[in-house]
PyMOL commands that place a pseudoatom at each C-alpha (Angstrom):
pseudoatom trace, name=CA, resn=LYS, resi=1, chain=A, elem=C, hetatm=0, pos=[48.417, -67.145, 55.616]
pseudoatom trace, name=CA, resn=ARG, resi=2, chain=A, elem=C, hetatm=0, pos=[47.540, -63.634, 57.376]
pseudoatom trace, name=CA, resn=LEU, resi=3, chain=A, elem=C, hetatm=0, pos=[45.099, -63.152, 54.508]
pseudoatom trace, name=CA, resn=THR, resi=4, chain=A, elem=C, hetatm=0, pos=[42.715, -66.730, 54.716]
pseudoatom trace, name=CA, resn=PRO, resi=5, chain=A, elem=C, hetatm=0, pos=[40.652, -65.447, 57.086]
pseudoatom trace, name=CA, resn=LYS, resi=6, chain=A, elem=C, hetatm=0, pos=[39.447, -62.256, 55.455]
pseudoatom trace, name=CA, resn=LEU, resi=7, chain=A, elem=C, hetatm=0, pos=[39.047, -63.829, 52.170]
pseudoatom trace, name=CA, resn=LYS, resi=8, chain=A, elem=C, hetatm=0, pos=[37.131, -66.775, 53.657]
pseudoatom trace, name=CA, resn=ARG, resi=9, chain=A, elem=C, hetatm=0, pos=[34.892, -63.853, 55.401]
pseudoatom trace, name=CA, resn=ILE, resi=10, chain=A, elem=C, hetatm=0, pos=[34.794, -62.216, 51.731]
pseudoatom trace, name=CA, resn=THR, resi=11, chain=A, elem=C, hetatm=0, pos=[33.842, -65.563, 50.060]
pseudoatom trace, name=CA, resn=TYR, resi=12, chain=A, elem=C, hetatm=0, pos=[31.427, -66.173, 52.482]
pseudoatom trace, name=CA, resn=LYS, resi=13, chain=A, elem=C, hetatm=0, pos=[29.463, -62.770, 52.102]
pseudoatom trace, name=CA, resn=LEU, resi=14, chain=A, elem=C, hetatm=0, pos=[29.732, -63.299, 48.155]
pseudoatom trace, name=CA, resn=ASN, resi=15, chain=A, elem=C, hetatm=0, pos=[28.344, -66.668, 48.928]
pseudoatom trace, name=CA, resn=VAL, resi=16, chain=A, elem=C, hetatm=0, pos=[25.452, -65.415, 50.404]
pseudoatom trace, name=CA, resn=TYR, resi=17, chain=A, elem=C, hetatm=0, pos=[24.510, -63.418, 47.538]
pseudoatom trace, name=CA, resn=PHE, resi=18, chain=A, elem=C, hetatm=0, pos=[25.118, -65.731, 44.555]
pseudoatom trace, name=CA, resn=SER, resi=19, chain=A, elem=C, hetatm=0, pos=[24.619, -69.349, 45.713]
pseudoatom trace, name=CA, resn=TYR, resi=20, chain=A, elem=C, hetatm=0, pos=[24.995, -70.798, 42.818]
pseudoatom trace, name=CA, resn=PHE, resi=21, chain=A, elem=C, hetatm=0, pos=[28.770, -71.355, 43.593]
pseudoatom trace, name=CA, resn=ASN, resi=22, chain=A, elem=C, hetatm=0, pos=[30.029, -73.155, 46.791]
pseudoatom trace, name=CA, resn=ASP, resi=23, chain=A, elem=C, hetatm=0, pos=[31.998, -70.844, 49.048]
pseudoatom trace, name=CA, resn=GLU, resi=24, chain=A, elem=C, hetatm=0, pos=[34.918, -72.926, 48.743]
pseudoatom trace, name=CA, resn=ASP, resi=25, chain=A, elem=C, hetatm=0, pos=[34.753, -72.944, 45.049]
pseudoatom trace, name=CA, resn=LEU, resi=26, chain=A, elem=C, hetatm=0, pos=[34.961, -69.231, 45.401]
pseudoatom trace, name=CA, resn=TYR, resi=27, chain=A, elem=C, hetatm=0, pos=[37.988, -69.378, 47.695]
pseudoatom trace, name=CA, resn=GLN, resi=28, chain=A, elem=C, hetatm=0, pos=[39.775, -71.372, 45.332]
pseudoatom trace, name=CA, resn=GLU, resi=29, chain=A, elem=C, hetatm=0, pos=[39.138, -69.179, 42.838]
pseudoatom trace, name=CA, resn=ALA, resi=30, chain=A, elem=C, hetatm=0, pos=[40.440, -66.288, 45.016]
pseudoatom trace, name=CA, resn=LEU, resi=31, chain=A, elem=C, hetatm=0, pos=[43.861, -68.394, 45.528]
pseudoatom trace, name=CA, resn=MET, resi=32, chain=A, elem=C, hetatm=0, pos=[44.133, -69.041, 41.994]
pseudoatom trace, name=CA, resn=GLN, resi=33, chain=A, elem=C, hetatm=0, pos=[44.213, -65.638, 40.873]
pseudoatom trace, name=CA, resn=LEU, resi=34, chain=A, elem=C, hetatm=0, pos=[46.224, -64.461, 44.007]
pseudoatom trace, name=CA, resn=TRP, resi=35, chain=A, elem=C, hetatm=0, pos=[48.753, -66.902, 42.773]
pseudoatom trace, name=CA, resn=GLN, resi=36, chain=A, elem=C, hetatm=0, pos=[48.922, -65.802, 39.479]
pseudoatom trace, name=CA, resn=ASP, resi=37, chain=A, elem=C, hetatm=0, pos=[49.370, -62.094, 40.800]
pseudoatom trace, name=CA, resn=TYR, resi=38, chain=A, elem=C, hetatm=0, pos=[52.228, -63.424, 43.041]
pseudoatom trace, name=CA, resn=SER, resi=39, chain=A, elem=C, hetatm=0, pos=[53.854, -64.886, 40.599]
pseudoatom trace, name=CA, resn=ALA, resi=40, chain=A, elem=C, hetatm=0, pos=[53.410, -62.287, 38.066]
pseudoatom trace, name=CA, resn=GLY, resi=41, chain=A, elem=C, hetatm=0, pos=[54.931, -59.427, 40.313]
pseudoatom trace, name=CA, resn=ARG, resi=42, chain=A, elem=C, hetatm=0, pos=[51.904, -57.654, 40.766]
pseudoatom trace, name=CA, resn=LEU, resi=43, chain=A, elem=C, hetatm=0, pos=[51.438, -57.781, 44.503]
pseudoatom trace, name=CA, resn=ASN, resi=44, chain=A, elem=C, hetatm=0, pos=[54.633, -56.209, 45.393]
pseudoatom trace, name=CA, resn=ASP, resi=45, chain=A, elem=C, hetatm=0, pos=[54.540, -53.420, 47.652]
pseudoatom trace, name=CA, resn=LYS, resi=46, chain=A, elem=C, hetatm=0, pos=[50.449, -53.853, 48.138]
pseudoatom trace, name=CA, resn=THR, resi=47, chain=A, elem=C, hetatm=0, pos=[48.726, -53.550, 51.233]
pseudoatom trace, name=CA, resn=ASP, resi=48, chain=A, elem=C, hetatm=0, pos=[46.429, -56.285, 52.301]
pseudoatom trace, name=CA, resn=SER, resi=49, chain=A, elem=C, hetatm=0, pos=[43.326, -54.260, 51.936]
pseudoatom trace, name=CA, resn=TYR, resi=50, chain=A, elem=C, hetatm=0, pos=[44.305, -53.560, 48.411]
pseudoatom trace, name=CA, resn=ILE, resi=51, chain=A, elem=C, hetatm=0, pos=[44.652, -56.943, 47.676]
pseudoatom trace, name=CA, resn=LEU, resi=52, chain=A, elem=C, hetatm=0, pos=[41.481, -58.066, 49.239]
pseudoatom trace, name=CA, resn=GLN, resi=53, chain=A, elem=C, hetatm=0, pos=[39.952, -55.437, 47.414]
pseudoatom trace, name=CA, resn=GLY, resi=54, chain=A, elem=C, hetatm=0, pos=[41.341, -56.820, 44.288]
pseudoatom trace, name=CA, resn=CYS, resi=55, chain=A, elem=C, hetatm=0, pos=[40.310, -60.552, 45.018]
pseudoatom trace, name=CA, resn=PHE, resi=56, chain=A, elem=C, hetatm=0, pos=[36.768, -59.150, 45.920]
pseudoatom trace, name=CA, resn=PHE, resi=57, chain=A, elem=C, hetatm=0, pos=[36.591, -57.549, 42.539]
pseudoatom trace, name=CA, resn=HIS, resi=58, chain=A, elem=C, hetatm=0, pos=[37.885, -60.543, 40.965]
pseudoatom trace, name=CA, resn=LEU, resi=59, chain=A, elem=C, hetatm=0, pos=[35.340, -62.605, 42.283]
pseudoatom trace, name=CA, resn=LYS, resi=60, chain=A, elem=C, hetatm=0, pos=[32.482, -60.358, 41.701]
pseudoatom trace, name=CA, resn=ASN, resi=61, chain=A, elem=C, hetatm=0, pos=[33.665, -60.146, 37.897]
pseudoatom trace, name=CA, resn=TYR, resi=62, chain=A, elem=C, hetatm=0, pos=[34.080, -64.082, 38.155]
pseudoatom trace, name=CA, resn=LEU, resi=63, chain=A, elem=C, hetatm=0, pos=[30.491, -64.486, 39.446]
pseudoatom trace, name=CA, resn=ARG, resi=64, chain=A, elem=C, hetatm=0, pos=[28.775, -62.322, 36.691]
pseudoatom trace, name=CA, resn=LYS, resi=65, chain=A, elem=C, hetatm=0, pos=[30.499, -63.803, 33.727]
pseudoatom trace, name=CA, resn=ASN, resi=66, chain=A, elem=C, hetatm=0, pos=[29.871, -67.216, 34.903]
pseudoatom trace, name=CA, resn=TYR, resi=67, chain=A, elem=C, hetatm=0, pos=[26.269, -66.760, 36.046]
pseudoatom trace, name=CA, resn=ALA, resi=68, chain=A, elem=C, hetatm=0, pos=[24.921, -67.394, 32.690]
pseudoatom trace, name=CA, resn=ARG, resi=69, chain=A, elem=C, hetatm=0, pos=[26.918, -70.360, 31.960]
pseudoatom trace, name=CA, resn=ILE, resi=70, chain=A, elem=C, hetatm=0, pos=[25.643, -71.717, 35.592]
pseudoatom trace, name=CA, resn=ASN, resi=71, chain=A, elem=C, hetatm=0, pos=[21.762, -71.485, 34.877]
pseudoatom trace, name=CA, resn=ALA, resi=72, chain=A, elem=C, hetatm=0, pos=[21.981, -74.576, 32.092]
pseudoatom trace, name=CA, resn=THR, resi=73, chain=A, elem=C, hetatm=0, pos=[21.370, -77.623, 34.076]
pseudoatom trace, name=CA, resn=SER, resi=74, chain=A, elem=C, hetatm=0, pos=[22.080, -80.730, 32.554]
pseudoatom trace, name=CA, resn=LEU, resi=75, chain=A, elem=C, hetatm=0, pos=[18.639, -82.613, 31.710]
pseudoatom trace, name=CA, resn=GLU, resi=76, chain=A, elem=C, hetatm=0, pos=[20.604, -85.860, 31.246]
pseudoatom trace, name=CA, resn=GLU, resi=77, chain=A, elem=C, hetatm=0, pos=[20.988, -86.254, 34.939]
pseudoatom trace, name=CA, resn=ASN, resi=78, chain=A, elem=C, hetatm=0, pos=[17.446, -85.831, 35.369]
pseudoatom trace, name=CA, resn=TYR, resi=79, chain=A, elem=C, hetatm=0, pos=[16.924, -88.972, 32.970]
pseudoatom trace, name=CA, resn=ALA, resi=80, chain=A, elem=C, hetatm=0, pos=[20.168, -91.010, 34.253]
pseudoatom trace, name=CA, resn=ASP, resi=81, chain=A, elem=C, hetatm=0, pos=[17.453, -93.282, 36.195]
pseudoatom trace, name=CA, resn=SER, resi=82, chain=A, elem=C, hetatm=0, pos=[14.747, -93.655, 33.276]
pseudoatom trace, name=CA, resn=GLU, resi=83, chain=A, elem=C, hetatm=0, pos=[14.773, -96.755, 30.758]
pseudoatom trace, name=CA, resn=ALA, resi=84, chain=A, elem=C, hetatm=0, pos=[15.632, -94.555, 28.035]
pseudoatom trace, name=CA, resn=SER, resi=85, chain=A, elem=C, hetatm=0, pos=[19.465, -94.158, 27.272]
pseudoatom trace, name=CA, resn=ASP, resi=86, chain=A, elem=C, hetatm=0, pos=[19.600, -91.024, 25.689]
pseudoatom trace, name=CA, resn=LEU, resi=87, chain=A, elem=C, hetatm=0, pos=[17.631, -87.478, 26.306]
pseudoatom trace, name=CA, resn=SER, resi=88, chain=A, elem=C, hetatm=0, pos=[17.019, -87.248, 22.542]
pseudoatom trace, name=CA, resn=LYS, resi=89, chain=A, elem=C, hetatm=0, pos=[15.041, -90.366, 22.198]
pseudoatom trace, name=CA, resn=VAL, resi=90, chain=A, elem=C, hetatm=0, pos=[12.946, -89.221, 25.542]
pseudoatom trace, name=CA, resn=LEU, resi=91, chain=A, elem=C, hetatm=0, pos=[12.257, -85.892, 23.722]
pseudoatom trace, name=CA, resn=CYS, resi=92, chain=A, elem=C, hetatm=0, pos=[11.347, -87.199, 20.524]
pseudoatom trace, name=CA, resn=ILE, resi=93, chain=A, elem=C, hetatm=0, pos=[9.057, -89.817, 21.946]
pseudoatom trace, name=CA, resn=LYS, resi=94, chain=A, elem=C, hetatm=0, pos=[7.088, -87.063, 23.509]
pseudoatom trace, name=CA, resn=ASP, resi=95, chain=A, elem=C, hetatm=0, pos=[6.972, -84.369, 20.929]
pseudoatom trace, name=CA, resn=ARG, resi=96, chain=A, elem=C, hetatm=0, pos=[8.331, -85.475, 17.537]
pseudoatom trace, name=CA, resn=ARG, resi=97, chain=A, elem=C, hetatm=0, pos=[7.886, -81.824, 16.294]
pseudoatom trace, name=CA, resn=PHE, resi=98, chain=A, elem=C, hetatm=0, pos=[10.563, -80.763, 18.468]
pseudoatom trace, name=CA, resn=CYS, resi=99, chain=A, elem=C, hetatm=0, pos=[12.957, -83.205, 17.106]
pseudoatom trace, name=CA, resn=LEU, resi=100, chain=A, elem=C, hetatm=0, pos=[11.871, -81.575, 13.617]
pseudoatom trace, name=CA, resn=ASP, resi=101, chain=A, elem=C, hetatm=0, pos=[12.647, -78.313, 14.593]
pseudoatom trace, name=CA, resn=GLU, resi=102, chain=A, elem=C, hetatm=0, pos=[16.016, -79.212, 16.086]
pseudoatom trace, name=CA, resn=ILE, resi=103, chain=A, elem=C, hetatm=0, pos=[16.876, -80.990, 13.039]
pseudoatom trace, name=CA, resn=ASN, resi=104, chain=A, elem=C, hetatm=0, pos=[16.152, -78.079, 10.957]
pseudoatom trace, name=CA, resn=SER, resi=105, chain=A, elem=C, hetatm=0, pos=[18.201, -75.559, 13.320]
pseudoatom trace, name=CA, resn=ASN, resi=106, chain=A, elem=C, hetatm=0, pos=[21.263, -77.338, 12.897]
pseudoatom trace, name=CA, resn=LEU, resi=107, chain=A, elem=C, hetatm=0, pos=[20.495, -77.664, 8.883]
pseudoatom trace, name=CA, resn=ILE, resi=108, chain=A, elem=C, hetatm=0, pos=[20.086, -74.038, 8.904]
pseudoatom trace, name=CA, resn=VAL, resi=109, chain=A, elem=C, hetatm=0, pos=[23.528, -73.330, 11.101]
pseudoatom trace, name=CA, resn=ASP, resi=110, chain=A, elem=C, hetatm=0, pos=[25.202, -75.756, 8.836]
pseudoatom trace, name=CA, resn=LYS, resi=111, chain=A, elem=C, hetatm=0, pos=[23.541, -73.909, 6.024]
pseudoatom trace, name=CA, resn=ILE, resi=112, chain=A, elem=C, hetatm=0, pos=[24.783, -70.544, 7.283]
pseudoatom trace, name=CA, resn=ASN, resi=113, chain=A, elem=C, hetatm=0, pos=[28.331, -71.798, 8.360]
pseudoatom trace, name=CA, resn=HIS, resi=114, chain=A, elem=C, hetatm=0, pos=[29.221, -73.148, 4.773]
pseudoatom trace, name=CA, resn=ASP, resi=115, chain=A, elem=C, hetatm=0, pos=[27.435, -70.931, 2.827]
pseudoatom trace, name=CA, resn=GLY, resi=116, chain=A, elem=C, hetatm=0, pos=[29.133, -67.339, 1.814]
pseudoatom trace, name=CA, resn=LEU, resi=117, chain=A, elem=C, hetatm=0, pos=[30.509, -66.118, 4.805]
pseudoatom trace, name=CA, resn=THR, resi=118, chain=A, elem=C, hetatm=0, pos=[34.349, -65.490, 5.121]
pseudoatom trace, name=CA, resn=ALA, resi=119, chain=A, elem=C, hetatm=0, pos=[36.853, -67.369, 7.629]
pseudoatom trace, name=CA, resn=ARG, resi=120, chain=A, elem=C, hetatm=0, pos=[36.877, -64.316, 10.238]
pseudoatom trace, name=CA, resn=GLU, resi=121, chain=A, elem=C, hetatm=0, pos=[32.537, -64.390, 9.919]
pseudoatom trace, name=CA, resn=LYS, resi=122, chain=A, elem=C, hetatm=0, pos=[32.439, -68.110, 10.309]
pseudoatom trace, name=CA, resn=GLU, resi=123, chain=A, elem=C, hetatm=0, pos=[34.982, -67.937, 13.742]
pseudoatom trace, name=CA, resn=VAL, resi=124, chain=A, elem=C, hetatm=0, pos=[32.705, -65.149, 15.187]
pseudoatom trace, name=CA, resn=PHE, resi=125, chain=A, elem=C, hetatm=0, pos=[29.646, -67.010, 13.988]
pseudoatom trace, name=CA, resn=LEU, resi=126, chain=A, elem=C, hetatm=0, pos=[30.765, -70.409, 15.827]
pseudoatom trace, name=CA, resn=LEU, resi=127, chain=A, elem=C, hetatm=0, pos=[31.907, -68.863, 19.320]
pseudoatom trace, name=CA, resn=ALA, resi=128, chain=A, elem=C, hetatm=0, pos=[28.583, -66.652, 19.388]
pseudoatom trace, name=CA, resn=LEU, resi=129, chain=A, elem=C, hetatm=0, pos=[26.632, -70.162, 18.998]
pseudoatom trace, name=CA, resn=ARG, resi=130, chain=A, elem=C, hetatm=0, pos=[28.804, -71.564, 21.699]
pseudoatom trace, name=CA, resn=GLY, resi=131, chain=A, elem=C, hetatm=0, pos=[27.202, -68.637, 23.997]
pseudoatom trace, name=CA, resn=PHE, resi=132, chain=A, elem=C, hetatm=0, pos=[30.331, -66.477, 24.332]
pseudoatom trace, name=CA, resn=THR, resi=133, chain=A, elem=C, hetatm=0, pos=[29.710, -62.621, 24.865]
pseudoatom trace, name=CA, resn=THR, resi=134, chain=A, elem=C, hetatm=0, pos=[30.919, -59.993, 22.049]
pseudoatom trace, name=CA, resn=ARG, resi=135, chain=A, elem=C, hetatm=0, pos=[34.160, -58.899, 23.793]
pseudoatom trace, name=CA, resn=GLU, resi=136, chain=A, elem=C, hetatm=0, pos=[34.768, -62.699, 24.893]
pseudoatom trace, name=CA, resn=ILE, resi=137, chain=A, elem=C, hetatm=0, pos=[34.744, -63.423, 21.304]
pseudoatom trace, name=CA, resn=GLY, resi=138, chain=A, elem=C, hetatm=0, pos=[36.965, -60.487, 20.899]
pseudoatom trace, name=CA, resn=ASN, resi=139, chain=A, elem=C, hetatm=0, pos=[39.609, -61.418, 23.329]
pseudoatom trace, name=CA, resn=LYS, resi=140, chain=A, elem=C, hetatm=0, pos=[39.530, -65.221, 21.401]
pseudoatom trace, name=CA, resn=ILE, resi=141, chain=A, elem=C, hetatm=0, pos=[39.953, -64.178, 18.200]
pseudoatom trace, name=CA, resn=GLY, resi=142, chain=A, elem=C, hetatm=0, pos=[42.380, -61.186, 18.672]
pseudoatom trace, name=CA, resn=ILE, resi=143, chain=A, elem=C, hetatm=0, pos=[40.116, -57.946, 17.618]
pseudoatom trace, name=CA, resn=SER, resi=144, chain=A, elem=C, hetatm=0, pos=[38.465, -55.342, 19.196]
pseudoatom trace, name=CA, resn=HIS, resi=145, chain=A, elem=C, hetatm=0, pos=[34.443, -55.988, 20.409]
pseudoatom trace, name=CA, resn=VAL, resi=146, chain=A, elem=C, hetatm=0, pos=[33.630, -53.124, 17.942]
pseudoatom trace, name=CA, resn=ARG, resi=147, chain=A, elem=C, hetatm=0, pos=[34.969, -55.203, 15.146]
pseudoatom trace, name=CA, resn=VAL, resi=148, chain=A, elem=C, hetatm=0, pos=[32.993, -58.257, 16.601]
pseudoatom trace, name=CA, resn=VAL, resi=149, chain=A, elem=C, hetatm=0, pos=[29.638, -56.189, 16.584]
pseudoatom trace, name=CA, resn=LYS, resi=150, chain=A, elem=C, hetatm=0, pos=[30.190, -55.319, 12.664]
pseudoatom trace, name=CA, resn=LEU, resi=151, chain=A, elem=C, hetatm=0, pos=[30.927, -58.949, 11.803]
pseudoatom trace, name=CA, resn=LYS, resi=152, chain=A, elem=C, hetatm=0, pos=[27.971, -59.992, 13.577]
pseudoatom trace, name=CA, resn=LYS, resi=153, chain=A, elem=C, hetatm=0, pos=[25.608, -57.258, 11.634]
pseudoatom trace, name=CA, resn=ARG, resi=154, chain=A, elem=C, hetatm=0, pos=[27.631, -58.448, 8.370]
pseudoatom trace, name=CA, resn=ILE, resi=155, chain=A, elem=C, hetatm=0, pos=[26.798, -62.048, 9.460]
pseudoatom trace, name=CA, resn=LYS, resi=156, chain=A, elem=C, hetatm=0, pos=[22.858, -61.217, 10.040]
pseudoatom trace, name=CA, resn=GLU, resi=157, chain=A, elem=C, hetatm=0, pos=[22.968, -59.384, 6.768]
pseudoatom trace, name=CA, resn=LYS, resi=158, chain=A, elem=C, hetatm=0, pos=[23.950, -62.415, 5.001]
pseudoatom trace, name=CA, resn=CYS, resi=159, chain=A, elem=C, hetatm=0, pos=[21.826, -65.210, 6.868]
pseudoatom trace, name=CA, resn=GLN, resi=160, chain=A, elem=C, hetatm=0, pos=[18.681, -62.642, 6.498]
pseudoatom trace, name=CA, resn=LYS, resi=161, chain=A, elem=C, hetatm=0, pos=[17.689, -64.871, 3.692]
pseudoatom trace, name=CA, resn=TYR, resi=162, chain=A, elem=C, hetatm=0, pos=[17.533, -68.148, 5.436]
pseudoatom trace, name=CA, resn=PHE, resi=163, chain=A, elem=C, hetatm=0, pos=[15.095, -66.515, 8.146]
pseudoatom trace, name=CA, resn=ASP, resi=164, chain=A, elem=C, hetatm=0, pos=[13.026, -64.619, 5.275]
pseudoatom trace, name=CA, resn=PHE, resi=165, chain=A, elem=C, hetatm=0, pos=[10.589, -67.654, 4.613]
pseudoatom trace, name=CA, resn=ILE, resi=166, chain=A, elem=C, hetatm=0, pos=[10.325, -68.649, 8.452]
for i in range(1, 166): cmd.bond("trace and resi %d" % i, "trace and resi %d" % (i + 1))
show_as sticks, trace
zoom trace
């Protein structure tokens, strides 16, 4: 209770600079982090300013990590009122080359995934396609980010033959 007004002030200030999140969302994220730290016993013997500074850094890191994912907008919502029920139908009607490019890209990804990659390389490849950063891939798989960089380099060398003809 004693940290609530100060925590709300921090989230309000951060929301001014990063407006793609609601300040209430940031406040809830800070509360979740505080609860996790409290239940793990990491907040014992800590001053209020130390706790608030930790919340501030956690929220800045949270905003930094989620910024790239927030920029993606759903085009499906824009066409919800349209006669066409599926966005792919709308896009294909407008430009058939786009559909062919998408199909070719999907075929190349499938070919790369099933042709000559080790199990670890497949994991890294698929996570990279889903938009994870090098460090996030390493944390998810349980390897260092340096190893992820080396695996990406090996994947790139193996996949070069698919892009030589493009």
